N, CA, C and O of each residue as an XYZ file, in Angstrom:
904
protein
N     129.795    116.698    103.305
C     129.506    117.086    102.046
C     128.547    116.099    101.308
O     128.393    115.039    101.915
N     128.174    116.164    100.660
C     127.614    114.859    100.025
C     127.637    115.225     98.609
O     127.587    116.410     98.281
N     127.718    114.163     97.641
C     127.954    113.686     96.540
C     127.378    113.328     95.542
O     126.188    113.622     95.429
N     127.974    112.664     94.620
C     127.179    111.951     93.463
C     126.252    111.003     93.775
O     125.267    110.579     93.170
N     126.899    110.668     95.156
C     125.919    109.133     94.923
C     125.778    108.819     96.091
O     125.772    107.693     96.588
N     125.601    110.302     96.797
C     124.562    110.303     98.307
C     122.796    110.450     97.726
O     122.141    110.784     96.739
N     122.683    110.074     98.755
C     120.718    109.629     98.633
C     119.987    110.147     98.884
O     119.487    109.613     99.874
N     119.126    111.560     98.438
C     118.990    112.344     99.498
C     116.995    111.852     99.685
O     115.963    111.929     99.019
N     117.287    111.543    100.535
C     115.547    111.008    101.205
C     114.259    112.543    101.013
O     114.341    113.732    101.321
N     113.348    111.837    100.465
C     112.477    113.012    100.516
C     111.826    112.891    101.538
O     111.614    111.792    102.050
N     111.261    114.349    102.159
C     110.657    114.165    102.818
C     108.844    113.622    102.310
O     108.259    113.721    101.232
N     108.446    113.101    103.535
C     106.981    112.736    103.565
C     106.063    113.548    103.546
O     105.925    114.269    104.534
N     105.001    113.701    102.225
C     104.019    114.506    102.624
C     102.617    112.906    102.923
O     102.522    111.714    102.629
N     101.826    113.961    103.659
C     100.870    113.387    104.794
C      99.063    113.579    103.554
O      98.883    114.688    103.050
N      98.448    112.922    103.385
C      96.948    113.523    103.203
C      96.344    112.851    103.686
O      96.608    111.676    103.430
N      94.900    113.163    104.898
C      94.531    112.400    105.559
C      93.272    112.461    104.960
O      92.991    113.368    104.177
N      92.371    111.443    105.304
C      90.837    111.761    104.785
C      90.439    110.718    106.135
O      90.976    109.843    106.815
N      89.009    111.506    106.015
C      87.606    111.112    106.715
C      87.268    109.779    106.226
O      87.485    109.484    105.051
N      86.823    109.072    106.932
C      86.119    108.608    106.650
C      84.670    108.060    106.214
O      84.484    107.130    105.429
N      83.790    108.726    106.796
C      82.609    108.340    106.615
C      82.371    109.470    106.348
O      82.796    110.556    106.744
N      80.808    108.769    104.806
C      80.518    109.962    103.737
C      82.171    110.511    103.152
O      81.989    111.723    103.036
N      83.311    110.297    102.832
C      84.198    110.314    102.063
C      84.796    109.400    101.244
O      84.843    109.370    100.014
N      85.327    108.530    102.204
C      85.791    107.260    101.714
C      85.021    106.361    101.184
O      85.511    105.751    100.234
N      83.760    106.035    101.566
C      82.335    105.616    101.529
C      81.714    105.911    102.389
O      81.887    106.149    103.585
N      79.946    105.865    100.853
C      79.124    106.880    101.518
C      78.345    106.381    103.036
O      77.227    106.624    103.489
N      78.981    105.940    103.322
C      78.159    105.241    104.552
C      78.113    106.191    105.928
O      79.191    106.765    106.078
N      77.347    106.434    106.744
C      78.119    106.745    107.714
C      77.938    105.729    109.114
O      76.887    105.615    109.745
N      79.447    104.913    109.479
C      78.926    103.924    110.328
C      78.178    103.879    111.815
O      77.693    102.785    112.104
N      78.041    104.888    112.733
C      77.173    105.204    113.640
C      75.997    104.549    112.728
O      75.624    103.395    112.514
N      75.601    105.811    112.305
C      74.063    105.741    111.670
C      74.184    103.765    111.021
O      73.888    103.090    112.007
N      74.324    103.333    110.469
C      74.153    101.878    109.448
C      74.672    101.096    110.997
O      74.893     99.915    110.731
N      74.950    101.398    112.618
C      74.489    100.594    113.284
C      73.353    100.681    114.135
O      72.928     99.721    114.778
N      72.993    101.508    114.143
C      71.655    102.102    114.799
C      70.582    101.526    113.535
O      69.450    101.179    113.871
N      70.909    101.462    112.392
C      69.944    100.501    111.518
C      69.737     99.193    112.207
O      68.578     98.781    112.209
N      70.408     98.657    112.639
C      70.768     96.995    112.669
C      69.343     97.318    114.732
O      69.090     96.383    115.491
N      69.054     98.135    114.853
C      68.206     98.484    116.247
C      66.677     98.907    116.306
O      65.682     99.042    117.018
N      67.348     99.044    114.741
C      65.450     98.987    114.292
C      64.981    100.950    113.533
O      65.828    101.696    113.042
N      63.815    101.214    113.650
C      63.573    102.293    112.665
C      63.713    103.668    113.459
O      63.988    104.833    113.169
N      63.318    102.796    114.851
C      62.867    104.678    115.934
C      64.354    104.242    116.211
O      64.841    105.133    115.515
N      65.521    103.526    116.714
C      66.527    104.198    116.929
C      67.755    104.460    115.581
O      68.970    104.516    115.773
N      67.453    104.518    114.987
C      67.710    104.506    113.367
C      67.458    106.148    113.162
O      68.412    106.913    113.016
N      66.440    106.482    113.167
C      65.723    107.820    113.532
C      66.585    108.475    114.327
O      67.232    109.458    113.967
N      66.639    107.834    115.699
C      66.832    109.192    116.468
C      68.603    109.837    116.625
O      68.893    111.032    116.691
N      69.630    108.628    116.658
C      70.451    108.251    115.968
C      71.280    109.006    115.092
O      72.325    109.582    115.396
N      70.628    108.946    113.779
C      70.709    109.606    112.821
C      70.618    110.997    112.501
O      71.321    111.516    111.634
N      69.514    111.798    113.385
C      69.437    112.791    113.563
C      70.352    113.315    114.244
O      70.772    114.402    113.845
N      70.974    112.691    115.528
C      72.408    113.580    116.226
C      72.986    113.554    114.988
O      73.095    114.542    114.263
N      73.446    112.197    114.665
C      74.641    112.620    113.443
C      74.649    113.971    112.673
O      75.515    114.845    112.712
N      73.414    113.945    111.918
C      73.426    115.079    110.896
C      74.095    116.450    111.609
O      74.972    117.206    111.190
N      73.435    116.459    112.671
C      73.386    117.885    113.713
C      74.727    117.957    114.359
O      75.078    119.079    114.724
N      75.615    116.865    114.582
C      77.048    117.332    115.270
C      77.782    117.412    113.863
O      78.525    118.385    113.733
N      77.678    116.472    112.713
C      78.516    117.177    110.931
C      78.328    118.453    110.546
O      79.200    119.089    109.954
N      77.357    118.851    110.803
C      76.669    120.445    110.623
C      77.427    121.465    111.290
O      77.743    122.547    110.794
N      77.804    120.898    112.886
C      78.342    121.601    114.180
C      77.111    122.517    114.808
O      77.064    123.480    115.574
N      75.892    121.513    113.902
C      74.477    122.496    115.531
C      74.638    122.048    117.026
O      74.138    122.582    118.016
N      75.523    120.846    116.959
C      76.075    120.183    118.375
C      77.219    120.173    118.075
O      77.929    120.207    117.069
N      77.348    120.070    120.078
C      78.783    119.513    119.854
C      79.044    117.912    119.647
O      78.363    117.246    120.427
N      79.916    117.103    118.729
C      80.173    115.999    119.200
C      80.244    115.141    120.497
O      79.818    114.000    120.677
N      80.804    115.867    121.245
C      80.698    115.247    122.630
C      79.345    115.161    123.315
O      79.032    114.316    124.154
N      78.386    116.399    122.730
C      77.211    115.795    123.514
C      76.286    114.804    123.313
O      75.394    114.453    124.085
N      76.820    113.958    121.161
C      76.083    113.118    121.280
C      76.771    111.656    121.281
O      76.267    110.585    120.944
N      77.695    111.850    121.621
C      79.196    110.687    121.372
C      78.700    109.363    121.888
O      78.282    108.375    121.284
N      78.892    109.664    123.423
C      78.315    108.700    123.851
C      77.169    107.961    124.200
O      76.896    106.805    124.527
N      76.370    109.448    123.946
C      74.668    109.067    124.225
C      74.227    108.016    123.046
O      73.257    107.271    123.182
N      75.230    108.048    121.621
C      74.780    107.367    120.495
C      74.931    105.779    120.968
O      74.030    104.972    120.738
N      75.975    105.464    121.549
C      76.528    104.662    121.865
C      75.760    103.666    122.876
O      75.471    102.476    122.755
N      75.553    104.522    123.841
C      74.557    104.055    124.556
C      73.203    103.600    124.599
O      72.537    103.265    125.578
N      72.849    103.645    123.201
C      71.813    103.910    122.969
C      71.360    102.301    121.664
O      70.379    101.644    121.314
N      72.943    102.396    121.382
C      72.897    101.139    120.264
C      73.676     99.763    120.558
O      73.741     98.603    120.150
N      74.298    100.738    121.653
C      75.500     99.040    122.320
C      75.732     98.292    121.296
O      75.140     97.214    121.356
N      76.505     98.485    120.180
C      76.159     98.089    119.121
C      77.560     96.054    119.766
O      78.629     95.875    120.350
N      77.123     95.699    119.499
C      77.639     94.336    119.304
C      78.912     94.022    118.487
O      79.021     94.735    117.489
N      80.052     92.984    118.705
C      81.499     92.904    117.655
C      80.568     92.502    116.217
O      80.819     93.135    115.192
N      79.517     91.451    116.196
C      79.177     91.209    114.991
C      78.662     92.257    114.311
O      79.334     92.501    113.309
N      77.625     93.057    114.478
C      77.113     94.520    114.527
C      78.452     95.252    113.829
O      78.598     95.293    112.608
N      79.027     95.595    114.404
C      80.571     96.366    113.901
C      81.448     96.425    112.717
O      82.054     97.232    112.012
N      81.044     94.269    112.949
C      82.293     93.738    111.733
C      81.014     93.718    110.353
O      81.424     93.515    109.210
N      79.346     93.968    110.626
C      78.967     93.826    109.566
C      78.698     95.584    109.001
O      77.946     96.072    108.157
N      79.587     96.091    109.821
C      79.470     97.754    109.196
C      80.762     97.429    108.257
O      80.816     97.597    107.039
N      81.678     96.980    109.011
C      83.040     96.894    107.953
C      83.248     96.305    106.680
O      84.164     96.468    105.874
N      81.904     95.356    106.629
C      81.976     95.090    105.480
C      81.528     95.958    104.397
O      81.981     96.090    103.260
N      80.296     96.664    105.129
C      79.280     98.166    104.465
C      80.002     98.759    103.637
O      79.936     99.004    102.432
N      81.247     99.109    105.090
C      82.281    100.390    104.632
C      83.050     99.987    102.648
O      83.233    100.780    101.725
N      83.328     98.277    102.722
C      84.004     98.160    101.498
C      82.910     97.728    100.727
O      83.361     97.093     99.774
N      81.592     97.778    100.693
C      80.957     97.606     99.715
C      80.029     98.956     99.202
O      79.318     98.980     98.197
N      80.280    100.289    100.372
C      79.532    101.304     99.422
C      80.632    102.017     99.736
O      80.467    102.933    100.542
N      82.451    101.702     99.010
C      83.456    102.495     98.898
C      83.557    103.687     97.717
O      83.101    103.349     96.625
N      84.059    104.927     97.810
C      83.790    105.833     96.867
C      84.349    104.982     95.646
O      85.274    104.197     95.855
N      83.889    105.100     94.570
C      84.029    104.678     93.127
C      85.609    105.377     92.548
O      86.279    104.921     91.621
N      85.908    106.480     93.315
C      87.194    106.652     92.475
C      88.375    106.624     92.975
O      89.391    107.116     92.484
N      88.202    105.723     94.517
C      88.871    106.012     95.555
C      89.867    105.123     95.599
O      90.780    105.480     96.343
N      90.035    103.992     95.019
C      91.426    103.055     95.283
C      92.534    103.255     93.614
O      93.644    102.772     93.393
N      91.840    103.963     92.892
C      92.525    104.951     92.232
C      93.234    105.728     91.734
O      94.110    105.905     90.886
N      92.126    106.537     93.112
C      92.707    108.286     93.406
C      94.736    107.461     94.513
O      95.940    107.397     94.267
N      93.891    107.125     95.494
C      94.997    106.283     96.596
C      96.431    106.108     95.565
O      97.395    106.861     95.699
N      96.392    105.116     94.647
C      97.509    105.008     93.654
C      98.337    105.750     93.262
O      99.567    105.717     93.297
N      97.454    106.611     92.783
C      97.846    107.902     91.935
C      98.700    108.821     92.946
O      99.794    109.383     92.881
N      97.370    108.674     94.207
C      98.511    109.862     95.782
C      99.839    108.747     95.974
O     100.840    109.111     96.592
N      99.784    107.981     95.647
C     101.180    107.179     96.306
C     102.409    107.612     95.390
O     103.324    108.348     95.758
N     102.298    107.140     94.374
C     102.620    107.051     93.049
C     103.571    108.773     93.319
O     104.696    109.078     92.923
N     102.961    109.280     93.811
C     103.505    111.373     93.743
C     104.047    111.319     94.888
O     104.295    112.430     95.357
N     104.367    110.325     95.607
C     104.833    109.975     97.021
C     103.730    111.087     98.076
O     104.043    112.029     98.804
N     102.644    110.602     97.825
C     101.772    110.920     99.420
C     101.327    109.675    100.194
O     100.763    108.703     99.693
N     101.628    109.820    101.367
C     100.798    109.128    102.295
C      99.685    108.712    103.265
O      99.942    108.756    104.468
N      98.490    108.318    102.860
C      97.545    107.980    103.204
C      97.324    107.828    104.560
O      98.026    106.897    104.956
N      96.401    108.515    105.825
C      95.992    108.294    106.925
C      94.523    108.381    106.834
O      94.112    109.309    106.138
N      93.546    107.535    107.445
C      92.175    107.567    107.946
C      92.412    108.606    109.252
O      93.210    108.434    110.174
N      91.862    109.275    109.138
C      91.034    110.135    110.278
C      89.554    110.038    110.905
O      88.679    110.589    110.237
N      89.216    109.502    111.925
C      88.098    109.693    112.554
C      87.212    109.128    113.703
O      87.369    108.192    114.487
N      86.174    110.087    113.505
C      84.998    110.255    114.533
C      84.869    108.851    114.762
O      84.720    108.472    115.924
N      84.908    107.887    113.674
C      84.107    106.595    113.942
C      85.170    105.741    114.597
O      86.266    106.095    115.030
N      84.584    104.474    114.578
C      85.479    103.091    114.877
C      86.263    102.200    114.497
O      86.005    101.472    113.539
N      87.495    102.112    115.291
C      89.053    101.528    114.452
C      88.391    100.079    113.778
O      88.327     99.819    112.577
N      87.846     99.084    115.102
C      86.946     97.935    114.699
C      86.524     97.994    113.448
O      87.168     97.337    112.630
N      85.383     98.760    112.986
C      84.763     98.805    111.663
C      85.072     99.499    110.856
O      84.164     99.858    110.106
N      86.427    100.022    110.596
C      87.083    101.081    109.690
C      88.380    100.249    108.716
O      88.631    100.352    107.515
N      89.132     99.299    109.942
C      89.700     98.402    109.507
C      89.803     98.177    107.843
O      90.561     98.621    106.981
N      88.249     96.939    107.832
C      88.370     96.597    106.493
C      88.494     96.776    105.673
O      89.010     96.035    104.836
N      87.860     98.416    105.444
C      87.882     99.960    104.832
C      89.851     99.661    103.838
O      90.405     99.204    102.838
N      90.069    100.403    105.229
C      91.741    100.480    105.051
C      92.676     99.370    104.295
O      93.522     99.369    103.401
N      92.244     98.727    104.884
C      93.142     97.174    104.618
C      92.667     97.044    102.731
O      93.456     96.805    101.816
N      91.475     97.240    102.636
C      90.863     97.555    101.312
C      91.669     98.553    100.375
O      92.154     98.256     99.283
N      91.704     99.370    100.788
C      92.920    100.469    100.063
C      94.199    100.547    100.393
O      94.858    101.504     99.988
N      94.643     99.784    101.005
C      95.681     99.957    101.481
C      96.327    101.259    101.917
O      97.207    101.963    101.421
N      95.498    101.349    103.150
C      95.624    102.544    103.508
C      96.413    101.704    105.535
O      95.890    100.999    106.398
N      97.609    102.262    105.407
C      98.024    101.405    107.090
C      97.734    102.052    107.755
O      97.219    101.388    108.654
N      97.673    103.537    108.105
C      97.467    104.180    109.165
C      95.924    104.719    109.559
O      95.291    105.586    108.957
N      95.425    103.828    110.945
C      93.897    104.728    110.750
C      93.890    104.987    112.347
O      94.205    104.053    113.083
N      93.435    106.605    113.051
C      93.778    107.445    113.339
C      91.821    107.321    114.409
O      91.073    108.298    114.366
N      91.687    106.902    114.663
C      89.678    106.625    115.362
C      90.020    105.888    116.585
O      91.080    105.527    117.097
N      88.815    105.785    116.875
C      88.047    105.438    118.249
C      88.202    103.830    118.340
O      87.951    103.328    117.245
N      88.491    103.021    119.178
C      88.501    101.807    119.997
C      86.819    101.744    120.472
O      86.238    102.487    121.263
N      86.494    101.047    120.003
C      85.562    100.327    121.188
C      86.038     98.826    121.827
O      86.916     98.112    121.344
N      85.197     98.523    123.089
C      85.486     97.991    124.071
C      84.356     96.219    124.106
O      83.134     96.318    123.999
N      84.719     95.455    124.190
C      83.998     94.232    124.067
C      84.509     93.779    125.049
O      85.647     93.926    125.495
N      83.011     92.778    125.679
C      83.589     91.842    126.586
C      83.836     90.671    125.961
O      84.058     90.896    124.771
N      83.917     89.134    126.313
C      84.068     87.826    125.901
C      83.255     87.392    125.384
O      83.287     86.347    124.735
N      82.422     88.040    125.543
C      80.912     87.329    124.222
C      80.751     87.962    123.168
O      79.952     87.517    122.343
N      81.566     89.341    122.872
C      81.558     90.121    122.127
C      80.160     91.145    122.039
O      79.667     91.669    121.040
N      79.659     91.228    123.695
C      79.171     92.751    123.468
C      79.619     93.758    124.575
O      79.972     93.610    125.745
N      79.398     95.341    123.373
C      79.898     96.496    123.846
C      79.647     96.281    125.442
O      78.717     95.780    126.074
N      80.918     96.898    125.825
C      81.051     97.207    127.204
C      81.540     98.909    127.683
O      81.377     99.492    128.754
N      82.315     99.455    126.142
C      82.455    101.190    126.295
C      83.268    101.292    125.164
O      83.570    100.494    124.277
N      83.610    102.688    125.444
C      85.232    103.106    124.040
C      86.300    103.576    124.544
O      86.939    103.237    125.540
N      86.443    104.335    123.835
C      88.577    104.950    124.493
C      87.610    106.420    124.417
O      87.307    107.059    123.409
N      87.243    106.703    125.906
C      87.091    108.175    125.687
C      87.725    108.864    125.369
O      87.227    109.782    124.718
N      89.074    108.881    125.586
C      90.522    110.132    125.811
C      90.513    110.612    124.311
O      90.761    111.764    123.954
N      90.136    109.383    123.349
C      90.530    109.771    121.879
C      90.029    111.125    121.887
O      89.105    111.476    122.621
N      90.627    111.894    121.079
C      89.985    113.364    121.177
C      89.841    113.396    119.659
O      90.358    114.193    118.876
N      88.894    112.192    119.359
C      87.645    112.612    117.982
C      86.262    112.609    118.755
O      85.344    113.359    118.424
N      86.199    111.954    119.525
C      84.886    112.261    120.789
C      84.568    113.323    121.270
O      83.855    113.403    122.270
N      85.142    114.535    120.509
C      85.231    115.837    121.152
C      85.079    116.418    120.009
O      85.422    115.962    118.919
N      84.312    117.927    120.326
C      84.640    118.900    119.155
C      86.234    119.358    119.227
O      86.794    119.216    120.314
N      87.102    119.986    117.938
C      88.283    120.202    117.833
C      89.355    119.204    118.464
O      90.354    119.471    119.131
N      88.737    117.711    117.968
C      90.086    116.424    117.978
C      90.905    116.419    116.953
O      92.126    116.271    116.901
N      90.214    116.572    116.246
C      90.891    115.883    114.586
C      92.296    116.982    114.619
O      93.465    116.627    114.470
N      91.722    118.637    114.898
C      93.143    119.000    114.623
C      94.106    118.654    116.080
O      95.247    119.070    116.283
N      93.504    118.012    116.753
C      95.246    117.665    118.106
C      95.284    116.434    117.198
O      96.430    116.420    116.749
N      94.626    115.429    116.720
C      95.361    114.336    115.853
C      96.350    115.184    114.886
O      97.570    115.057    114.983
N      95.874    115.872    114.148
C      96.215    115.948    113.510
C      98.325    116.918    113.676
O      99.285    116.570    112.989
N      98.342    117.845    114.564
C      99.304    118.142    115.170
C      99.887    117.137    115.799
O     101.071    117.420    115.983
N      99.667    116.304    116.132
C     100.259    114.850    117.009
C     100.800    114.582    115.437
O     101.974    114.575    115.067
N      99.822    114.404    114.777
C     101.109    112.977    113.078
C     102.034    114.352    112.672
O     103.005    114.006    112.000
N     101.979    115.879    112.916
C     102.959    116.507    112.310
C     104.447    116.315    112.926
O     105.621    116.171    112.584
N     103.623    116.409    114.045
C     105.362    116.074    115.204
C     105.931    114.905    115.220
O     107.155    114.793    115.293
N     104.905    113.620    115.137
C     105.794    112.447    114.914
C     105.914    112.156    113.710
O     106.170    110.963    113.545
N     105.847    112.665    112.929
C     105.862    112.382    111.100
C     107.191    113.618    110.830
O     108.373    113.317    110.670
N     106.646    115.005    110.834
C     107.437    115.818    110.962
C     106.955    116.148    108.539
O     107.776    116.770    107.864
N     106.116    115.786    108.119
C     105.882    115.939    106.950
C     106.536    117.308    106.510
O     107.063    118.085    107.305
N     106.445    117.495    105.243
C     106.696    118.408    104.146
C     105.556    118.978    103.853
O     105.431    120.194    104.000
N     104.448    118.130    103.350
C     103.266    118.976    103.196
C     102.416    118.118    104.297
O     102.941    117.142    104.834
N     100.735    118.626    104.694
C      99.800    118.360    104.976
C      98.492    118.487    104.627
O      97.888    119.553    104.748
N      97.932    117.341    104.142
C      96.389    117.693    102.994
C      95.515    117.220    104.343
O      96.029    116.485    105.186
N      94.114    117.726    104.463
C      93.054    117.324    104.665
C      91.450    117.516    104.088
O      90.734    118.501    103.909
N      91.256    115.884    103.875
C      90.094    115.782    103.140
C      88.912    115.301    103.937
O      89.246    114.375    104.676
N      87.105    115.758    104.071
C      86.543    115.624    104.852
C      85.384    116.604    104.309
O      85.510    117.635    103.647
N      84.206    115.968    104.792
C      82.589    116.241    104.527
C      82.089    117.377    105.514
O      81.365    118.372    105.555
N      83.059    116.483    106.391
C      81.896    117.512    108.006
C      83.256    118.449    108.849
O      84.468    118.380    109.057
N      82.230    119.196    109.089
C      82.447    120.220    110.526
C      84.117    120.165    111.166
O      85.221    120.663    111.384
N      83.051    118.985    111.224
C      84.665    118.161    112.470
C      85.898    118.382    111.493
O      86.980    118.623    112.028
N      85.831    118.323    110.122
C      87.445    118.435    109.430
C      87.238    119.215    109.151
O      88.148    118.918    108.377
N      86.741    120.671    108.746
C      87.394    121.544    108.570
C      87.653    122.513    109.812
O      88.051    123.638    109.509
N      87.482    122.235    111.167
C      87.982    122.234    111.727
C      90.150    122.271    111.966
O      90.915    122.962    112.639
N      90.348    120.971    110.854
C      91.739    121.165    110.734
C      92.736    121.899    110.323
O      93.961    121.916    110.444
N      91.070    123.120    109.275
C      92.111    124.020    108.289
C      92.886    124.548    108.890
O      94.003    124.204    108.504
N      92.937    125.623    110.111
C      94.525    126.044    110.310
C      95.238    125.272    110.449
O      96.364    125.758    110.343
N      95.275    123.734    110.741
C      96.295    123.297    110.845
C      96.781    122.498    110.204
O      97.432    121.568    110.680
N      96.519    122.724    108.645
C      96.868    121.974    107.423
C      97.097    123.101    106.364
O      96.592    124.201    106.142
N      98.119    122.308    105.790
C      98.426    123.102    104.561
C      97.882    123.252    103.115
O      98.478    123.735    102.152
N      96.344    122.623    103.171
C      95.440    122.419    102.347
C      94.209    121.214    103.198
O      94.105    120.024    103.493
N      93.248    122.892    103.327
C      91.689    121.388    103.055
C      91.222    121.614    102.706
O      90.688    122.723    102.676
N      90.976    120.239    101.871
C      90.073    119.888    100.418
C      88.535    119.642    101.200
O      88.566    118.900    102.181
N      87.494    120.104    100.891
C      86.343    119.571    101.133
C      85.511    118.329    100.137
O      85.832    118.437     98.953
N      84.739    117.445    100.355
C      84.406    117.414     99.862
C      82.569    116.348    100.139
O      82.266    115.499    100.977
N      81.819    116.932     99.053
C      80.684    116.993     99.047
C      79.863    115.634     97.773
O      78.767    115.906     97.284
N      80.544    114.337     97.423
C      79.494    113.736     97.008
C      78.121    112.550     97.496
O      77.137    111.984     97.019
N      78.797    112.670     98.604
C      77.598    111.992     99.460
C      76.648    112.959    100.385
O      75.436    112.765    100.295
N      77.120    113.997    101.276
C      76.443    114.386    102.021
C      77.430    116.310    101.858
O      78.335    116.669    102.612
N      76.796    117.228    100.576
C      77.093    118.469    100.993
C      76.670    119.158    101.550
O      75.447    119.300    101.549
N      77.646    120.060    102.434
C      77.568    121.293    103.173
C      77.690    122.125    103.321
O      78.895    122.169    103.566
N      77.304    123.138    103.396
C      77.409    124.682    102.789
C      78.627    125.500    103.893
O      79.359    126.394    103.470
N      78.656    125.134    104.960
C      79.619    125.528    105.815
C      81.319    124.853    105.121
O      82.231    125.615    104.803
N      81.395    123.550    105.029
C      82.088    122.758    104.254
C      82.702    123.558    103.519
O      83.821    124.062    103.618
N      81.246    123.722    102.157
C      81.556    124.209    100.666
C      82.443    125.909    101.051
O      83.523    126.262    100.577
N      81.928    126.373    101.624
C      82.538    128.065    101.852
C      83.565    128.358    102.526
O      84.142    129.436    102.380
N      84.019    127.281    103.517
C      84.859    127.354    104.104
C      86.355    126.405    103.588
O      87.466    126.617    104.074
N      86.178    125.761    102.934
C      87.384    124.959    102.067
C      87.967    126.095    101.187
O      87.469    127.077    100.636
N      89.561    125.438    101.293
C      90.089    125.940     99.962
C      89.762    125.627     98.720
O      89.674    126.373     97.744
N      89.528    124.121     98.828
C      89.384    123.717     97.702
C      87.651    123.058     97.999
O      87.250    123.135     99.161
N      86.966    122.611     97.229
C      86.244    121.572     97.097
C      85.403    120.857     95.849
O      84.857    121.384     94.879
N      85.499    119.518     96.222
C      85.261    118.510     95.337
C      84.052    117.432     96.020
O      83.815    117.044     97.164
N      83.370    117.153     94.514
C      82.882    116.063     94.739
C      82.941    114.795     94.179
O      81.878    114.180     94.086
N      84.257    114.130     93.676
C      84.368    113.004     93.543
C      86.008    113.014     94.132
O      86.628    114.075     94.214
N      86.385    112.189     94.379
C      88.313    112.288     94.937
C      89.079    112.013     93.786
O      90.269    112.315     93.702
N      88.188    111.229     92.548
C      89.803    111.349     91.188
C      89.759    112.365     91.188
O      90.940    112.538     90.887
N      89.120    113.978     91.331
C      89.476    115.278     91.478
C      90.653    115.927     92.413
O      91.070    117.081     92.320
N      91.101    114.912     93.349
C      92.135    115.114     94.300
C      93.568    115.545     94.040
O      94.281    116.402     94.561
N      93.770    114.581     92.962
C      95.397    115.277     92.623
C      95.552    116.085     92.018
O      96.758    116.327     91.967
N      94.882    116.858     91.348
C      94.368    118.327     90.479
C      94.547    119.427     91.649
O      95.373    120.323     91.824
N      93.394    118.967     92.396
C      93.182    119.781     94.035
C      94.606    120.122     94.443
O      94.826    121.295     94.744
N      95.430    119.392     94.483
C      97.057    119.484     95.031
C      97.681    120.184     94.365
O      98.759    120.517     94.857
N      97.318    120.788     92.853
C      98.512    121.362     92.295
C      97.863    122.863     93.503
O      98.451    123.680     92.794
N      97.450    123.435     94.203
C      97.252    124.556     94.910
C      98.372    124.949     95.642
O      98.809    126.057     95.952
N      98.892    123.359     95.935
C     100.277    123.234     96.774
C     101.596    123.504     96.070
O     102.642    123.348     96.700
N     101.612    123.928     94.713
C     102.797    124.208     94.035
C     103.701    122.171     93.863
O     104.874    122.039     93.515
N     102.651    120.786     94.250
C     103.319    120.349     94.550
C     103.217    119.349     93.018
O     104.015    118.432     92.825
């Protein structure tokens, strides 16, 4: 039996954020391509756009883009700084507000862990689910974690399900701008579409809630009755 002095631990509430064009204005892979010149940038940007809009499978372009760019550790660090410089202007206050309300933030991305780490630290987000890049002793690109789920279509729901099995949250919310984020809708309690940087009609119509500023997120969560 539990008496007056028993402490009841509240169940975790999980709020999962896409990174690129959500927590920050940039698409990291495109910025890595930009460092290789305008022709590479244009080619990679077109592939990224088509994948994010669901026109082609992510797995069709994931390795190909990296083979074209071959980013160095230095390139990746530069993009990490750019994520912070281009951070969504309301997100810091929003994360603070969400944490105060009992939400635990996580970043789930088809981008690269090493580039995202500075932004996560800046925002006070401890958990990153993203693709690891591999470098040699000189810091040159030699590959990536090909088994990580977000390197392919349908990967983000796989990660969300694993997080739910591990953490057993009372509520799970996903926030993102792309079709890969929308794919999580069946496995979360609420999918929030985001359109500040790259509004996509498929995401707008598919989302239970669609916002253009992360400052509007706490109000959107009232849909859950929390």
